[in-house]
VEXROZA-238881 format. One record per atom (N, C-alpha, C): residue number from 1; atom name; x, y, z. Coordinates in steps of 0.001 Angstrom, whole numbers, plus 500000, padded with zeros to 6 digits. Layout:
# VEXROZA-238881
 resi name   east  north     up
  NUM   CA      X      Y      Z
...
END
This chain:
# VEXROZA-238881
 resi name   east  north     up
    1    N 548899 703846 891199
    1   CA 549075 703446 889799
    1    C 548786 704726 888924
    2    N 549302 704747 887759
    2   CA 549178 705877 886918
    2    C 547759 705949 886283
    3    N 547354 707140 885895
    3   CA 546154 707316 885067
    3    C 544895 707296 885895
    4    N 544915 707581 887199
    4   CA 543734 707682 887954
    4    C 543047 709016 887681
    5    N 541802 708989 887219
    5   CA 541051 710184 886837
    5    C 540857 711114 888002
    6    N 540789 710603 889206
    6   CA 540474 711446 890362
    6    C 541616 712393 890736
    7    N 542814 712033 890376
    7   CA 543952 712889 890724
    7    C 544253 713968 889702
    8    N 543444 714035 888641
    8   CA 543779 715003 887558
    8    C 543714 716442 888036
    9    N 542772 716773 888863
    9   CA 542650 718165 889321
    9    C 543452 718354 890642
   10    N 544717 718243 890531
   10   CA 545575 718349 891703
   10    C 545588 719766 892220
   11    N 545607 720752 891369
   11   CA 545548 722139 891800
   11    C 544254 722818 891255
   12    N 543784 723810 891984
   12   CA 542588 724472 891531
   12    C 542824 725234 890216
   13    N 541878 725172 889382
   13   CA 541941 725749 888021
   13    C 541435 727167 888081
   14    N 541999 728032 887182
   14   CA 541519 729465 887122
   14    C 541454 729868 885655
   15    N 540734 730934 885338
   15   CA 540752 731518 884067
   15    C 540278 730659 882968
   16    N 541005 730726 881816
   16   CA 540603 730012 880629
   16    C 540610 728518 880781
   17    N 541512 727993 881617
   17   CA 541595 726529 881837
   17    C 540317 726078 882567
   18    N 539877 726843 883534
   18   CA 538623 726509 884263
   18    C 537437 726516 883308
   19    N 537466 727520 882399
   19   CA 536354 727597 881414
   19    C 536396 726399 880443
   20    N 537577 726058 880008
   20   CA 537680 724918 879071
   20    C 537233 723588 879779
   21    N 537667 723429 881047
   21   CA 537274 722235 881765
   21    C 535789 722220 882036
   22    N 535209 723367 882298
   22   CA 533731 723428 882476
   22    C 533029 723057 881167
   23    N 533563 723562 880060
   23   CA 533007 723199 878751
   23    C 533115 721719 878479
   24    N 534194 721144 878882
   24   CA 534394 719716 878723
   24    C 533418 718913 879568
   25    N 533109 719421 880772
   25   CA 532141 718704 881591
   25    C 530754 718863 880991
   26    N 530415 719995 880453
   26   CA 529067 720129 879777
   26    C 529039 719181 878596
   27    N 530103 719001 877854
   27   CA 530172 718021 876774
   27    C 529871 716630 877256
   28    N 530402 716286 878430
   28   CA 530163 715012 879035
   28    C 528714 714832 879342
   29    N 528104 715751 879969
   29   CA 526698 715701 880276
   29    C 525801 715574 879033
   30    N 526196 716388 878009
   30   CA 525433 716374 876743
   30    C 525560 715017 876066
   31    N 526789 714420 876094
   31   CA 527019 713076 875485
   31    C 526199 712051 876252
   32    N 526194 712163 877542
   32   CA 525375 711204 878376
   32    C 523921 711300 878055
   33    N 523438 712559 877929
   33   CA 522025 712768 877575
   33    C 521666 712148 876215
   34    N 522584 712285 875241
   34   CA 522319 711672 873909
   34    C 522267 710145 874002
   35    N 523042 709602 874884
   35   CA 523017 708096 875071
   35    C 521682 707742 875662
   36    N 521255 708435 876709
   36   CA 519976 708110 877302
   36    C 518835 708275 876352
   37    N 518857 709326 875545
   37   CA 517807 709582 874596
   37    C 517836 708509 873476
   38    N 519035 708021 873117
   38   CA 519175 706900 872116
   38    C 518508 705621 872733
   39    N 518717 705382 874007
   39   CA 518110 704184 874589
   39    C 516568 704355 874624
   40    N 516068 705514 874941
   40   CA 514627 705737 874947
   40    C 513995 705611 873534
   41    N 514680 706069 872571
   41   CA 514215 705976 871150
   41    C 514264 704520 870697
   42    N 515240 703793 871117
   42   CA 515329 702350 870788
   42    C 514184 701579 871463
   43    N 513876 701947 872703
   43   CA 512715 701269 873390
   43    C 511418 701655 872641
   44    N 511271 702865 872262
   44   CA 510033 703283 871514
   44    C 510032 702523 870201
   45    N 511102 702323 869510
   45   CA 511161 701633 868236
   45    C 510727 700181 868395
   46    N 511246 699572 869474
   46   CA 510856 698157 869716
   46    C 509409 698018 870002
   47    N 508836 698981 870792
   47   CA 507453 698977 871118
   47    C 506585 699134 869831
   48    N 506932 700056 868945
   48   CA 506211 700329 867751
   48    C 506324 699102 866820
   49    N 507448 698537 866721
   49   CA 507610 697372 865783
   49    C 506939 696126 866258
   50    N 507109 695742 867527
   50   CA 506694 694437 868003
   50    C 505407 694426 868799
   51    N 505021 695563 869321
   51   CA 503710 695572 870049
   51    C 502655 696161 869149
   52    N 502941 697287 868494
   52   CA 501949 697847 867616
   52    C 502039 697275 866202
   53    N 503030 696525 865881
   53   CA 503238 695843 864598
   53    C 503206 696849 863466
   54    N 503895 698006 863674
   54   CA 504022 699024 862647
   54    C 505478 699158 862277
   55    N 505709 699790 861120
   55   CA 507060 700013 860663
   55    C 507635 701282 861269
   56    N 508924 701359 861394
   56   CA 509577 702526 861892
   56    C 510348 703206 860743
   57    N 510432 704525 860869
   57   CA 511016 705331 859785
   57    C 512336 705960 860186
   58    N 512322 706664 861274
   58   CA 513438 707542 861618
   58    C 514306 707037 862804
   59    N 513809 706077 863573
   59   CA 514446 705737 864828
   59    C 515891 705166 864650
   60    N 516095 704211 863770
   60   CA 517446 703618 863614
   60    C 518432 704596 863229
   61    N 518106 705447 862238
   61   CA 519042 706468 861818
   61    C 519315 707485 862853
   62    N 518267 707921 863568
   62   CA 518488 708907 864706
   62    C 519386 708344 865765
   63    N 519148 707106 866121
   63   CA 519981 706492 867174
   63    C 521414 706339 866718
   64    N 521612 705961 865481
   64   CA 522986 705809 864967
   64    C 523737 707126 865001
   65    N 523075 708188 864517
   65   CA 523692 709531 864503
   65    C 523962 710041 865970
   66    N 523045 709780 866857
   66   CA 523227 710257 868171
   66    C 524329 709496 868948
   67    N 524429 708262 868713
   67   CA 525496 707489 869356
   67    C 526883 707925 868842
   68    N 527010 708166 867555
   68   CA 528261 708680 867018
   68    C 528539 710082 867577
   69    N 527528 710925 867603
   69   CA 527689 712295 868116
   69    C 528067 712300 869613
   70    N 527477 711402 870380
   70   CA 527815 711331 871767
   70    C 529279 710899 871999
   71    N 529728 710029 871154
   71   CA 531162 709610 871216
   71    C 532080 710819 870921
   72    N 531789 711533 869864
   72   CA 532633 712665 869463
   72    C 532547 713842 870402
   73    N 531369 714168 870867
   73   CA 531148 715296 871764
   73    C 531674 714915 873181
   74    N 531728 713684 873506
   74   CA 532264 713244 874781
   74    C 533747 713163 874854
   75    N 534442 713372 873733
   75   CA 535921 713302 873728
   75    C 536604 714248 874734
   76    N 536183 715536 874798
   76   CA 536870 716417 875728
   76    C 536691 716053 877198
   77    N 535511 715523 877517
   77   CA 535235 715095 878910
   77    C 536078 713961 879264
   78    N 536204 712967 878389
   78   CA 537049 711814 878664
   78    C 538517 712294 878801
   79    N 538938 713192 878021
   79   CA 540289 713709 878137
   79    C 540482 714428 879474
   80    N 539501 715210 879857
   80   CA 539578 715913 881134
   80    C 539721 714953 882307
   81    N 539069 713816 882253
   81   CA 539160 712815 883297
   81    C 540338 711826 883088
   82    N 541032 712033 881996
   82   CA 542141 711119 881636
   82    C 541609 709695 881452
   83    N 540523 709553 880815
   83   CA 539908 708233 880637
   83    C 540329 707541 879341
   84    N 541170 708194 878521
   84   CA 541646 707540 877319
   84    C 542672 706463 877657
   85    N 542884 705598 876788
   85   CA 543842 704462 876991
   85    C 545239 705062 877260
   86    N 545838 704570 878258
   86   CA 547213 705048 878665
   86    C 548109 703881 878934
   87    N 549125 703729 878167
   87   CA 550135 702700 878392
   87    C 551317 703477 879089
   88    N 551543 703116 880375
   88   CA 552494 703894 881126
   88    C 553732 703173 881455
   89    N 554089 702126 880675
   89   CA 555320 701331 881014
   89    C 556574 702240 880810
   90    N 556685 702910 879663
   90   CA 557870 703771 879422
   90    C 557916 704953 880420
   91    N 556766 705688 880625
   91   CA 556846 706781 881579
   91    C 557245 706357 882951
   92    N 556837 705163 883375
   92   CA 557210 704644 884730
   92    C 558729 704384 884810
   93    N 559353 704029 883682
   93   CA 560745 703776 883671
   93    C 561597 705028 883637
   94    N 561016 706095 883258
   94   CA 561760 707419 883102
   94    C 561810 708179 884367
   95    N 562880 709018 884496
   95   CA 562917 709994 885592
   95    C 562033 711151 885271
   96    N 561876 712054 886242
   96   CA 560934 713188 886172
   96    C 561154 714056 884941
   97    N 562389 714439 884591
   97   CA 562622 715365 883470
   97    C 562251 714718 882124
   98    N 562850 713558 881789
   98   CA 562481 712882 880549
   98    C 561039 712533 880465
   99    N 560427 712169 881607
   99   CA 558997 711804 881627
   99    C 558163 713048 881182
  100    N 558521 714237 881673
  100   CA 557794 715454 881298
  100    C 558007 715746 879844
  101    N 559198 715607 879301
  101   CA 559412 715799 877881
  101    C 558602 714830 877043
  102    N 558518 713593 877469
  102   CA 557746 712591 876731
  102    C 556311 712967 876715
  103    N 555761 713435 877880
  103   CA 554386 713830 877939
  103    C 554078 715022 877088
  104    N 555028 715996 877041
  104   CA 554794 717156 876167
  104    C 554823 716744 874699
  105    N 555767 715850 874333
  105   CA 555843 715401 872945
  105    C 554580 714658 872529
  106    N 554091 713802 873464
  106   CA 552839 713061 873185
  106    C 551660 713978 872996
  107    N 551559 715031 873868
  107   CA 550492 715952 873732
  107    C 550573 716741 872480
  108    N 551760 717200 872139
  108   CA 551934 717974 870881
  108    C 551542 717152 869668
  109    N 551957 715880 869604
  109   CA 551608 715027 868437
  109    C 550047 714789 868459
  110    N 549454 714586 869614
  110   CA 548012 714375 869692
  110    C 547308 715673 869201
  111    N 547796 716823 869643
  111   CA 547217 718161 869286
  111    C 547245 718290 867739
  112    N 548397 717950 867131
  112   CA 548524 718057 865659
  112    C 547533 717176 864957
  113    N 547390 715943 865432
  113   CA 546472 714995 864786
  113    C 544993 715443 865001
  114    N 544647 715815 866221
  114   CA 543290 716256 866465
  114    C 542944 717505 865691
  115    N 543928 718441 865540
  115   CA 543688 719670 864800
  115    C 543430 719349 863328
  116    N 544138 718386 862877
  116   CA 543966 717995 861440
  116    C 542568 717392 861236
  117    N 542143 716533 862091
  117   CA 540832 715917 862006
  117    C 539717 717008 862144
  118    N 539941 717931 863106
  118   CA 538955 719032 863251
  118    C 538856 719856 861988
  119    N 540018 720167 861359
  119   CA 540012 720920 860166
  119    C 539275 720274 858999
  120    N 539644 719029 858741
  120   CA 538981 718306 857644
  120    C 537522 717939 857983
  121    N 537251 717728 859268
  121   CA 535853 717494 859629
  121    C 535008 718772 859397
  122    N 535535 719973 859686
  122   CA 534871 721221 859380
  122    C 534674 721324 857907
  123    N 535703 721013 857094
  123   CA 535566 721128 855651
  123    C 534502 720213 855110
  124    N 534447 718961 855583
  124   CA 533471 718008 855189
  124    C 532049 718457 855589
  125    N 531882 718963 856837
  125   CA 530623 719472 857272
  125    C 530156 720646 856377
  126    N 531084 721528 856055
  126   CA 530720 722670 855284
  126    C 530276 722302 853881
  127    N 530928 721320 853265
  127   CA 530460 720836 851946
  127    C 529096 720291 852045
  128    N 528823 719451 853059
  128   CA 527496 718864 853216
  128    C 526419 719962 853408
  129    N 526766 721012 854150
  129   CA 525805 722098 854409
  129    C 525599 722949 853163
  130    N 526657 723262 852474
  130   CA 526547 724090 851269
  130    C 525835 723373 850147
  131    N 526076 722123 849976
  131   CA 525399 721350 848899
  131    C 524111 720736 849292
  132    N 523687 720958 850547
  132   CA 522393 720475 851069
  132    C 522264 718948 850915
  133    N 523336 718214 851332
  133   CA 523307 716779 851219
  133    C 522252 716235 852117
  134    N 521553 715196 851660
  134   CA 520590 714510 852503
  134    C 520818 712989 852448
  135    N 520477 712334 853472
  135   CA 520634 710869 853526
  135    C 519655 710227 852504
  136    N 520096 709115 851927
  136   CA 519251 708472 850915
  136    C 518393 707364 851638
  137    N 517624 707804 852556
  137   CA 516755 706920 853335
  137    C 515312 707455 853283
  138    N 514426 706765 853924
  138   CA 513004 707172 853972
  138    C 512917 708473 854739
  139    N 513800 708607 855704
  139   CA 513863 709867 856529
  139    C 515020 710667 856004
  140    N 514853 711561 854975
  140   CA 516009 712210 854415
  140    C 516614 713310 855306
  141    N 517470 712897 856202
  141   CA 518162 713816 857114
  141    C 519124 714713 856321
  142    N 519094 715994 856688
  142   CA 520077 716911 856164
  142    C 521396 716495 856863
  143    N 522355 716048 856070
  143   CA 523565 715429 856636
  143    C 524467 716430 857341
  144    N 524347 717703 857124
  144   CA 525195 718642 857847
  144    C 524861 718557 859343
  145    N 523735 718170 859719
  145   CA 523346 718093 861137
  145    C 524177 717057 861866
  146    N 524142 715771 861436
  146   CA 524942 714795 862167
  146    C 526441 714982 861864
  147    N 526834 715538 860690
  147   CA 528248 715716 860422
  147    C 528847 716802 861246
  148    N 528051 717708 861874
  148   CA 528540 718772 862695
  148    C 529225 718256 863962
  149    N 528914 717043 864324
  149   CA 529550 716451 865511
  149    C 531035 716282 865373
  150    N 531501 716066 864155
  150   CA 532931 715880 863957
  150    C 533748 717153 864269
  151    N 533477 718279 863563
  151   CA 534277 719426 863864
  151    C 534046 719997 865295
  152    N 532843 719890 865774
  152   CA 532546 720381 867160
  152    C 533289 719496 868190
  153    N 533086 718169 868087
  153   CA 533719 717310 869039
  153    C 535212 717393 869042
  154    N 535859 717381 867867
  154   CA 537262 717405 867803
  154    C 537818 718815 868140
  155    N 537144 719878 867842
  155   CA 537586 721223 868257
  155    C 537575 721386 869761
  156    N 536495 720846 870413
  156   CA 536452 720902 871885
  156    C 537500 720023 872522
  157    N 537738 718846 871884
  157   CA 538824 717989 872317
  157    C 540134 718708 872211
  158    N 540346 719395 871174
  158   CA 541552 720197 870941
  158    C 541801 721213 872015
  159    N 540701 721910 872383
  159   CA 540782 722898 873493
  159    C 541257 722252 874800
  160    N 540669 721087 875078
  160   CA 541024 720384 876330
  160    C 542527 719945 876234
  161    N 542938 719490 875081
  161   CA 544320 719092 874938
  161    C 545307 720259 875144
  162    N 544888 721398 874590
  162   CA 545759 722597 874783
  162    C 545799 723054 876222
  163    N 544633 722967 876905
  163   CA 544638 723256 878362
  163    C 545545 722332 879157
  164    N 545493 720980 878772
  164   CA 546310 720039 879406
  164    C 547828 720297 879129
  165    N 548119 720755 877944
  165   CA 549546 721051 877606
  165    C 549989 722244 878406
  166    N 549172 723256 878480
  166   CA 549487 724459 879315
  166    C 549751 724050 880762
  167    N 548851 723205 881343
  167   CA 548988 722803 882723
  167    C 550289 722007 882963
  168    N 550603 721184 881942
  168   CA 551845 720302 882079
  168    C 553070 721240 881992
  169    N 553089 722158 881020
  169   CA 554277 723004 880874
  169    C 554476 723920 882057
  170    N 553434 724417 882640
  170   CA 553524 725321 883786
  170    C 553710 724583 885109
  171    N 553720 723286 885089
  171   CA 553914 722456 886315
  171    C 552675 722323 887160
  172    N 551543 722748 886653
  172   CA 550336 722617 887474
  172    C 549657 721255 887363
  173    N 550239 720444 886487
  173   CA 549768 719018 886305
  173    C 550980 718089 886178
  174    N 550732 716856 886520
  174   CA 551844 715859 886503
  174    C 551918 715166 885145
  175    N 553141 714883 884655
  175   CA 553244 714152 883381
  175    C 552621 712735 883511
  176    N 551770 712446 882567
  176   CA 551072 711145 882534
  176    C 550216 710909 883752
  177    N 549990 711938 884510
  177   CA 549105 711867 885712
  177    C 549606 710892 886738
  178    N 550962 710751 886817
  178   CA 551538 709827 887753
  178    C 551632 710399 889135
  179    N 551296 709632 890123
  179   CA 551356 710083 891529
  179    C 552810 710252 892003
  180    N 553024 710961 893107
  180   CA 554364 711194 893627
  180    C 555057 709910 893938
  181    N 554345 708887 894451
  181   CA 555000 707615 894809
  181    C 555465 706870 893534
  182    N 554888 707257 892381
  182   CA 555318 706628 891106
  182    C 556518 707300 890520
  183    N 556879 708491 891065
  183   CA 557994 709214 890426
  183    C 559311 708733 890904
END
């Protein structure tokens, strides 16, 4: 069936593609670490609230920002594994040539959209940094810190998409990650 993450690395990677995929793997580990840290902070918050009967100040906000950041920073890793939603009905109906063209078109449209989000995410982060925006909570977080996850996550996602496009165009990867028996 199409979309199996294990078949993504059909040929050995070299050069810049290998570097980008290594960077995507590091992003995956970093995202997982933020999720684990969020769980630990949530446990600490529950302990402080219900066992020690004290109020919490920073935990909820920190967990919220870390979960969002882990989602955004994890985007390139999920793309590397081909873990995003894939509807392969049309690609399965197409022959090899049109299937490859459809995959290239889909990647180009995705690259354009992700580049736009990365650009405006950077702009939004820069405004928050320059104006020293802070959250209006008891724990006044400098908002440029959590907002940094948007341009970083989407820029790294963009790099992985560009690497995937290169691999597809050069024939080192299969369109829509379909196996030979699916072709």
